[in-house]
ROTI-876712 format. One record per residue: residue number from 0; residue in three letters; x, y, z of N, C-alpha, C in turn. Coordinates in nm, 4 decimals, m for minus. Layout:
REM residues N
REC    nr   rest        npx        npy        npz       capx       capy       capz        cpx        cpy        cpz
REC   NUM    ala          X          Y          Z          X          Y          Z          X          Y          Z
...
REM end
This chain:
REM residues 114
REC    nr   rest        npx        npy        npz       capx       capy       capz        cpx        cpy        cpz
REC     0    met     3.5976    m3.0612    m3.2511     3.7321    m3.0370    m3.2975     3.7543    m3.1151    m3.4262
REC     1    leu     3.8189    m3.0540    m3.5235     3.8439    m3.1165    m3.6528     3.9667    m3.2051    m3.6474
REC     2    glu     3.9574    m3.3198    m3.7130     4.0728    m3.4072    m3.7274     4.1243    m3.3930    m3.8692
REC     3    val     4.2344    m3.3243    m3.8843     4.2944    m3.3042    m4.0158     4.4172    m3.3930    m4.0226
REC     4    pro     4.4360    m3.4670    m4.1328     4.5514    m3.5556    m4.1419     4.6824    m3.4780    m4.1381
REC     5    ser     4.7866    m3.5462    m4.0950     4.9192    m3.4844    m4.0950     5.0101    m3.5666    m4.1844
REC     6    gly     5.1293    m3.5163    m4.2061     5.2247    m3.5883    m4.2892     5.2016    m3.5620    m4.4368
REC     7    pro     5.2486    m3.6544    m4.5225     5.2407    m3.6328    m4.6671     5.0981    m3.6255    m4.7206
REC     8    ser     5.0038    m3.6894    m4.6528     4.8670    m3.6894    m4.7060     4.7952    m3.5568    m4.6825
REC     9    ile     4.8530    m3.4659    m4.6047     4.7870    m3.3377    m4.5782     4.7710    m3.2563    m4.7063
REC    10    leu     4.8701    m3.2620    m4.7963     4.8599    m3.1861    m4.9213     4.7455    m3.2374    m5.0065
REC    11    arg     4.7306    m3.3682    m5.0157     4.6203    m3.4249    m5.0933     4.4874    m3.3893    m5.0285
REC    12    phe     4.4840    m3.3947    m4.8963     4.3614    m3.3613    m4.8248     4.3231    m3.2165    m4.8502
REC    13    leu     4.4205    m3.1270    m4.8416     4.3909    m2.9856    m4.8617     4.3468    m2.9574    m5.0043
REC    14    arg     4.4095    m3.0228    m5.1025     4.3642    m3.0052    m5.2405     4.2205    m3.0512    m5.2546
REC    15    trp     4.1901    m3.1625    m5.1897     4.0566    m3.2186    m5.2011     3.9529    m3.1290    m5.1344
REC    16    val     3.9810    m3.0803    m5.0150     3.8816    m2.9999    m4.9449     3.8671    m2.8616    m5.0051
REC    17    glu     3.9644    m2.8183    m5.0846     3.9520    m2.6883    m5.1484     3.8530    m2.6901    m5.2637
REC    18    met     3.8150    m2.8100    m5.3071     3.7185    m2.8181    m5.4166     3.5842    m2.7661    m5.3681
REC    19    pro     3.5226    m2.6766    m5.4413     3.3945    m2.6218    m5.3977     3.2844    m2.7263    m5.4030
REC    20    asn     3.1776    m2.6983    m5.3294     3.0609    m2.7859    m5.3333     3.0085    m2.7913    m5.4748
REC    21    arg     2.9420    m2.9000    m5.5074     2.8888    m2.9140    m5.6427     2.7898    m2.8030    m5.6711
REC    22    gly     2.8095    m2.7368    m5.7767     2.7243    m2.6283    m5.8218     2.7681    m2.5944    m5.9619
REC    23    thr     2.7189    m2.4881    m6.0149     2.7615    m2.4522    m6.1490     2.8894    m2.3720    m6.1393
REC    24    arg     2.9905    m2.4243    m6.2033     3.1186    m2.3564    m6.2101     3.1531    m2.3412    m6.3565
REC    25    pro     3.2201    m2.2341    m6.3946     3.2545    m2.2144    m6.5355     3.3374    m2.3289    m6.5930
REC    26    glu     3.4309    m2.3834    m6.5137     3.5153    m2.4893    m6.5666     3.4419    m2.6216    m6.5814
REC    27    asp     3.3225    m2.6354    m6.5217     3.2435    m2.7570    m6.5356     3.1505    m2.7530    m6.6554
REC    28    ser     3.1402    m2.6396    m6.7206     3.0443    m2.6269    m6.8296     3.0877    m2.7115    m6.9484
REC    29    pro     2.9927    m2.7681    m7.0209     3.0269    m2.8540    m7.1333     3.0667    m2.7783    m7.2595
REC    30    val     3.0704    m2.6468    m7.2540     3.1042    m2.5664    m7.3715     3.2511    m2.5873    m7.4059
REC    31    leu     3.2773    m2.6180    m7.5320     3.4142    m2.6402    m7.5756     3.4753    m2.5111    m7.6277
REC    32    ile     3.6031    m2.4971    m7.6044     3.6760    m2.3795    m7.6493     3.7275    m2.4087    m7.7899
REC    33    pro     3.7360    m2.3082    m7.8780     3.7862    m2.3314    m8.0137     3.9229    m2.3994    m8.0142
REC    34    thr     3.9542    m2.4669    m8.1235     4.0744    m2.5493    m8.1330     4.2029    m2.4722    m8.1064
REC    35    asp     4.2144    m2.3491    m8.1558     4.3389    m2.2757    m8.1355     4.3629    m2.2425    m7.9888
REC    36    asn     4.2592    m2.2405    m7.9063     4.2745    m2.2158    m7.7628     4.2595    m2.3436    m7.6820
REC    37    ser     4.2357    m2.4568    m7.7466     4.2037    m2.5779    m7.6724     4.3248    m2.6395    m7.6037
REC    38    thr     4.4456    m2.6130    m7.6510     4.5629    m2.6718    m7.5882     4.5789    m2.6280    m7.4430
REC    39    pro     4.5706    m2.4983    m7.4094     4.5781    m2.4616    m7.2675     4.4620    m2.5210    m7.1873
REC    40    his     4.3434    m2.5209    m7.2469     4.2273    m2.5778    m7.1783     4.2455    m2.7283    m7.1604
REC    41    lys     4.3011    m2.7927    m7.2597     4.3252    m2.9368    m7.2542     4.4282    m2.9691    m7.1460
REC    42    glu     4.5328    m2.8874    m7.1368     4.6342    m2.9069    m7.0331     4.5753    m2.8854    m6.8944
REC    43    asp     4.4902    m2.7847    m6.8822     4.4231    m2.7574    m6.7556     4.3347    m2.8754    m6.7157
REC    44    leu     4.2611    m2.9270    m6.8122     4.1764    m3.0437    m6.7862     4.2604    m3.1640    m6.7461
REC    45    ser     4.3724    m3.1814    m6.8126     4.4608    m3.2933    m6.7818     4.5105    m3.2861    m6.6375
REC    46    ser     4.5482    m3.1678    m6.5932     4.5951    m3.1536    m6.4550     4.4807    m3.1741    m6.3557
REC    47    lys     4.3602    m3.1278    m6.3911     4.2446    m3.1504    m6.3038     4.2112    m3.2990    m6.2947
REC    48    ile     4.2254    m3.3695    m6.4067     4.2002    m3.5138    m6.4069     4.2999    m3.5851    m6.3165
REC    49    lys     4.4271    m3.5456    m6.3247     4.5290    m3.6062    m6.2390     4.4976    m3.5817    m6.0917
REC    50    glu     4.4609    m3.4584    m6.0582     4.4251    m3.4258    m5.9202     4.3055    m3.5076    m5.8741
REC    51    gln     4.2062    m3.5181    m5.9602     4.0845    m3.5894    m5.9225     4.1116    m3.7388    m5.9056
REC    52    lys     4.2027    m3.7940    m5.9866     4.2405    m3.9343    m5.9708     4.3038    m3.9569    m5.8340
REC    53    ile     4.3854    m3.8614    m5.7904     4.4486    m3.8706    m5.6588     4.3425    m3.8662    m5.5497
REC    54    val     4.2452    m3.7769    m5.5654     4.1374    m3.7659    m5.4670     4.0615    m3.8975    m5.4573
REC    55    val     4.0245    m3.9538    m5.5717     3.9506    m4.0804    m5.5732     4.0342    m4.1906    m5.5099
REC    56    asp     4.1626    m4.1945    m5.5425     4.2509    m4.2958    m5.4862     4.2626    m4.2809    m5.3348
REC    57    glu     4.2809    m4.1581    m5.2885     4.2917    m4.1337    m5.1446     4.1637    m4.1749    m5.0715
REC    58    leu     4.0498    m4.1363    m5.1266     3.9231    m4.1718    m5.0630     3.8983    m4.3222    m5.0673
REC    59    ser     3.9414    m4.3866    m5.1741     3.9227    m4.5315    m5.1869     4.0064    m4.6078    m5.0852
REC    60    asn     4.1231    m4.5537    m5.0532     4.2144    m4.6241    m4.9636     4.2010    m4.5847    m4.8172
REC    61    leu     4.1074    m4.4974    m4.7868     4.0866    m4.4599    m4.6471     4.0266    m4.5764    m4.5690
REC    62    lys     4.0691    m4.5899    m4.4451     4.0063    m4.6899    m4.3590     3.8635    m4.6455    m4.3303
REC    63    lys     3.7781    m4.7419    m4.3065     3.6358    m4.7118    m4.2886     3.6078    m4.6220    m4.1687
REC    64    asn     3.6939    m4.6250    m4.0681     3.6687    m4.5436    m3.9488     3.7263    m4.4021    m3.9583
REC    65    arg     3.7904    m4.3682    m4.0698     3.8469    m4.2341    m4.0861     3.7381    m4.1345    m4.1216
REC    66    lys     3.7566    m4.0124    m4.0774     3.6588    m3.9073    m4.1038     3.7015    m3.8246    m4.2244
REC    67    val     3.6023    m3.7770    m4.2974     3.6256    m3.6944    m4.4155     3.5518    m3.5633    m4.3948
REC    68    tyr     3.6179    m3.4536    m4.4309     3.5578    m3.3215    m4.4142     3.5489    m3.2502    m4.5479
REC    69    arg     3.4452    m3.1719    m4.5619     3.4254    m3.0901    m4.6821     3.4394    m2.9441    m4.6392
REC    70    gln     3.5168    m2.8689    m4.7171     3.5364    m2.7282    m4.6847     3.4208    m2.6457    m4.7395
REC    71    gln     3.3694    m2.5590    m4.6551     3.2655    m2.4665    m4.6998     3.3270    m2.3725    m4.8024
REC    72    gln     3.2555    m2.3509    m4.9104     3.3074    m2.2687    m5.0192     3.3400    m2.1277    m4.9695
REC    73    asn     3.4560    m2.0772    m5.0091     3.5033    m1.9420    m4.9764     3.5188    m1.9178    m4.8266
REC    74    ser     3.5533    m2.0214    m4.7506     3.5764    m2.0015    m4.6077     3.6724    m2.1089    m4.5570
REC    75    asn     3.7075    m2.0967    m4.4309     3.7946    m2.1955    m4.3674     3.7163    m2.2862    m4.2738
REC    76    ile     3.5894    m2.3028    m4.3004     3.5035    m2.3864    m4.2173     3.4903    m2.5236    m4.2829
REC    77    phe     3.5068    m2.6289    m4.2023     3.4966    m2.7655    m4.2515     3.3759    m2.8338    m4.1879
REC    78    phe     3.3092    m2.9166    m4.2682     3.1948    m2.9924    m4.2191     3.2205    m3.1405    m4.2409
REC    79    leu     3.1781    m3.2206    m4.1448     3.1914    m3.3647    m4.1561     3.1079    m3.4137    m4.2734
REC    80    ala     3.1651    m3.5012    m4.3556     3.0950    m3.5526    m4.4733     3.1025    m3.7049    m4.4735
REC    81    asp     3.0112    m3.7664    m4.5446     3.0085    m3.9114    m4.5567     3.1149    m3.9559    m4.6572
REC    82    arg     3.1996    m4.0496    m4.6171     3.3110    m4.0940    m4.7006     3.2634    m4.1567    m4.8313
REC    83    thr     3.1642    m4.2435    m4.8247     3.1166    m4.3101    m4.9467     3.0485    m4.2118    m5.0410
REC    84    glu     2.9776    m4.1153    m4.9832     2.9129    m4.0125    m5.0657     3.0176    m3.9262    m5.1355
REC    85    met     3.1212    m3.8891    m5.0628     3.2272    m3.8076    m5.1215     3.3035    m3.8863    m5.2287
REC    86    leu     3.3214    m4.0159    m5.2058     3.3896    m4.0991    m5.3046     3.3089    m4.1072    m5.4336
REC    87    ser     3.1794    m4.1302    m5.4217     3.0972    m4.1392    m5.5431     3.0900    m4.0046    m5.6147
REC    88    glu     3.0843    m3.8955    m5.5384     3.0833    m3.7623    m5.5993     3.2154    m3.7343    m5.6706
REC    89    ser     3.3253    m3.7738    m5.6085     3.4566    m3.7535    m5.6700     3.4713    m3.8356    m5.7974
REC    90    lys     3.4175    m3.9575    m5.7972     3.4223    m4.0410    m5.9177     3.3402    m3.9794    m6.0298
REC    91    ser     3.2250    m3.9234    m5.9953     3.1421    m3.8617    m6.0997     3.2094    m3.7360    m6.1558
REC    92    ile     3.2766    m3.6593    m6.0707     3.3512    m3.5421    m6.1180     3.4622    m3.5875    m6.2128
REC    93    leu     3.5318    m3.6948    m6.1749     3.6378    m3.7482    m6.2600     3.5819    m3.7926    m6.3949
REC    94    asp     3.4684    m3.8587    m6.3941     3.4054    m3.9021    m6.5197     3.3682    m3.7833    m6.6075
REC    95    glu     3.3157    m3.6776    m6.5462     3.2798    m3.5567    m6.6218     3.4035    m3.4931    m6.6854
REC    96    leu     3.5116    m3.4862    m6.6088     3.6355    m3.4278    m6.6606     3.6910    m3.5109    m6.7757
REC    97    lys     3.6884    m3.6430    m6.7598     3.7368    m3.7311    m6.8666     3.6514    m3.7170    m6.9918
REC    98    lys     3.5210    m3.7058    m6.9726     3.4302    m3.6911    m7.0864     3.4598    m3.5610    m7.1616
REC    99    glu     3.4776    m3.4526    m7.0872     3.5079    m3.3239    m7.1501     3.6422    m3.3298    m7.2234
REC   100    tyr     3.7403    m3.3939    m7.1626     3.8715    m3.4088    m7.2256     3.8595    m3.4879    m7.3556
REC   101    gln     3.7816    m3.5960    m7.3522     3.7626    m3.6786    m7.4714     3.6915    m3.6009    m7.5819
REC   102    glu     3.5947    m3.5170    m7.5443     3.5246    m3.4344    m7.6427     3.6206    m3.3384    m7.7123
REC   103    ile     3.7118    m3.2814    m7.6363     3.8109    m3.1903    m7.6943     3.9022    m3.2664    m7.7899
REC   104    glu     3.9465    m3.3850    m7.7487     4.0320    m3.4652    m7.8367     3.9594    m3.5027    m7.9653
REC   105    asn     3.8333    m3.5429    m7.9539     3.7556    m3.5791    m8.0726     3.7363    m3.4592    m8.1644
REC   106    leu     3.7129    m3.3427    m8.1050     3.6965    m3.2212    m8.1836     3.8254    m3.1881    m8.2593
REC   107    glu     3.9385    m3.2039    m8.1919     4.0674    m3.1779    m8.2561     4.0934    m3.2772    m8.3693
REC   108    lys     4.0561    m3.4027    m8.3501     4.0761    m3.5039    m8.4541     3.9915    m3.4739    m8.5767
REC   109    thr     3.8680    m3.4300    m8.5555     3.7820    m3.3983    m8.6700     3.8312    m3.2737    m8.7425
REC   110    lys     3.8877    m3.1781    m8.6694     3.9438    m3.0574    m8.7321     4.0653    m3.0936    m8.8171
REC   111    ile     4.1463    m3.1868    m8.7693     4.2663    m3.2279    m8.8423     4.2271    m3.3011    m8.9707
REC   112    lys     4.1244    m3.3849    m8.9654     4.0807    m3.4609    m9.0824     4.0290    m3.3709    m9.1934
REC   113    lys     3.9720    m3.2568    m9.1590     3.9162    m3.1645    m9.2589     4.0241    m3.0922    m9.3270
REM end
């Protein structure tokens, strides 16, 4: 039987478990969008960064005896996952998102200077 949190943390949990397993996703690609379209992409990245920060914070503050579940991609099936492994994976995703966001900002700054 699955133990799913209740109360206010359920929304954060559901956002977190909805994230697909690590694989190639279009939004994870390092390809930058041209400057005239970068604002929507930049805003999207900003919201993903905020969500990922919440995930990292939630996982960091979990008690050691709490269970963490990963949702199977494209289904309602959950699998028990290692909390420390999920935390490190979430931190690496956050770092990737921040790096991509910084690349977009740097690209915009160089375009403005020209």
